[in-house]
Structure formats: C-alpha cells, structure tokens
C-alpha positions in Angstrom: -9.8 13.9 -3.8 -8.2 10.6 -2.6 -5.4 12.6 -0.8 -7.5 14.6 1.4 -9.4 11.3 2.4 -6.1 9.7 3.1 -4.7 12.5 5.1 -7.9 13.0 7.2 -7.9 9.4 7.9 -4.3 9.8 9.3 -4.9 12.9 11.0 -7.6 11.1 13.2 -5.3 8.4 14.0 -2.5 11.0 15.0 0.0 10.5 12.1 -0.8 13.8 10.2 2.7 15.0 11.0 4.1 12.1 9.0 2.6 12.8 5.7 4.9 14.2 3.2 4.0 16.0 -0.3 6.3 16.3 -3.2 6.7 18.5 -5.9 7.9 15.5 -8.2 5.9 12.2 -8.9 5.8 9.6 -6.7 3.7 7.3 -8.6 6.2 4.5 -9.0 8.6 2.7 -6.6 11.6 4.3 -8.1 10.1 7.8 -8.0 8.8 7.4 -4.8 12.4 6.3 -3.5 14.0 9.4 -5.3 11.3 11.8 -3.8 11.9 10.5 -0.4 15.7 10.0 -0.6 15.4 6.2 0.3 16.3 2.9 -1.0 13.3 1.7 -3.1 13.0 -1.4 -1.2 11.4 0.8 1.5 8.8 1.9 -0.3 5.5 0.0 0.6 3.7 -0.5 -2.6 0.1 -1.3 -2.3 -0.9 -4.1 -4.8 -4.7 -4.7 -5.2 -6.4 -8.1 -6.5 -9.8 -9.5 -6.6 -10.5 -12.5 -4.2 -13.6 -14.1 -4.0 -15.2 -11.3 -5.6 -13.9 -8.8 -3.2 -11.0 -6.2 -3.1 -7.8 -6.9 -1.5 -4.8 -4.9 -1.0 -1.3 -6.1 0.0 1.3 -3.9 0.9 4.6 -5.3 0.4 8.3 -3.9 0.1 9.3 -2.0 -3.1 11.6 -4.6 -4.5 9.1 -7.7 -3.9 7.0 -9.3 -6.6 3.9 -11.4 -5.9 4.8 -15.2 -6.4 2.0 -16.9 -8.1 2.4 -20.4 -5.9 2.6 -18.5 -2.7 -0.5 -16.4 -3.6 -2.5 -19.4 -4.5 -1.3 -21.1 -1.4 -2.5 -18.4 0.7 -5.7 -17.1 -1.0 -6.7 -20.7 -2.8 -6.7 -18.9 -6.0 -5.0 -17.3 -8.6 -3.5 -13.9 -8.5 -6.2 -11.5 -10.5 -5.1 -8.0 -10.2 -7.6 -5.3 -10.3 -7.7 -2.8 -13.6 -7.1 0.8 -12.9 -11.0 1.6 -13.1 -11.6 -1.2 -10.4 -8.8 0.2 -8.3 -10.6 3.7 -8.6 -14.0 2.4 -7.9 -13.3 -0.5 -5.6 -10.5 0.9 -3.6 -11.2 4.5 -3.5 -7.6 5.7 -4.9 -6.0 5.7 -8.1 -3.0 3.9 -9.5 0.3 5.5 -8.1 -1.4 6.9 -5.0 -3.0 3.6 -3.8 -2.6 3.0 -0.1 -4.5 1.6 2.9 -5.7 4.8 4.3 -8.9 6.2 3.7 -10.0 3.5 1.5 -13.6 2.2 0.6 -15.3 0.2 2.9 -15.2 -3.7 2.0 -11.4 -3.7 1.2 -9.3 -6.2 3.2 -5.7 -5.2 3.5 -2.8 -7.5 4.4 0.7 -6.7 5.2 3.4 -8.9 3.3 6.2 -10.3 5.3 8.6 -8.6 2.9 8.2 -5.4 4.9 9.4 -7.0 8.3 13.1 -6.4 7.2 12.8 -2.7 7.6 12.4 -0.4 10.6 10.7 2.4 8.5 8.7 2.3 5.4 6.8 4.7 3.1 3.4 3.9 1.8 1.7 6.4 -0.4 -1.0 8.8 0.9 -3.5 8.8 -1.8 -1.9 10.7 -4.4 1.0 10.1 -6.8 2.9 12.9 -5.2 2.8 11.8 -1.4 3.8 9.4 1.1 4.0 8.6 4.7 6.8 7.7 6.9 6.0 4.8 9.2 7.5 2.3 11.5 6.2 -1.4 10.9 4.1 -1.1 14.4 2.7 2.1 13.3 1.9 0.7 9.9 0.1 -2.2 11.7 -1.8 0.4 13.8 -3.0 2.7 10.8 -3.2 0.2 8.0 -6.2 -1.6 9.2 -4.6 -4.9 8.1 -6.3 -8.2 8.6 -3.2 -10.2 8.9 0.4 -10.6 7.8 0.9 -12.8 4.7 3.9 -14.3 2.7 3.1 -14.1 -1.0 6.0 -12.5 -2.5 9.6 -13.1 -3.4 12.3 -10.3 -3.3 
C-alpha cells in the first residue's frame, strides 16, 4: 500500500511523527485543507507530468496552477499530465494521495517557487486520507527534489 511505503520512507528520515491520518478524505486541496485545518494554499499538491519520456513530479502550493509558457520555458516541452493509470504505474501512488515520499525510482521531483511563501506546508502521505506537516527546509530534505522550479501562477 502506498501509505505504508510513504510512511516507512518518512520514518527512515525521522519524520514519522509528522504523518497525519484522517477519517475523512483529503484527496483534493479543499478536502485536505479542511482535514488539516489550514488554508488551501498551504496544501502542497503533487502534479505529475511526462517530460522526455520520464515521469516528473512538481510540488506546488494548493492555489497554484501550472502556467504553460513557464512550464515550456523550464522543461523545453509542453506540459503533458500523466493519466491516473500512469501515475499509479510510474509514480507508485494513486491520485488523491500522490506525494514524493516512497515513490518509484526514476521519478524526478521539483519543488515549485509557489511554496516558498509559506513556513509550513502539508503534502499528502500516499493515501487520500493523509498529510504530513513540514517546514520548507524539511520538505527540501525529505522530498528528494532535484531543484526549485518556477512553473506556476497563483
């Protein structure tokens, strides 16, 4: 199960105590914000794309939207989101619980500049009823990100 994989990954990194599980759905930004008790913008949503035949994950603020011209300028290709089946197969999590923790090898993770305006953010933890409370430096530490990107508007 993806939650177990993500949770074990965070435990190895020393962040198991930050994992939250809910009895309600946190599958969308709005539902996650309600479950956590925070502003939707502080939900770190994970968007997945295919770039040069490889899966890419971009974590961005909950109120951010991918800007096609920024995306093309950064990646030198059009934004092509993964299908739910591709997310499951290539990333290792299902839609509603996608996060950079415990993902399949070969996924390149980027953090979007839209997150930098917050001290604390809440990405999912592999299921549609979970989240992790992390500061931006902690997210940098545990996400396995490659670099910061600026591909959204909010």
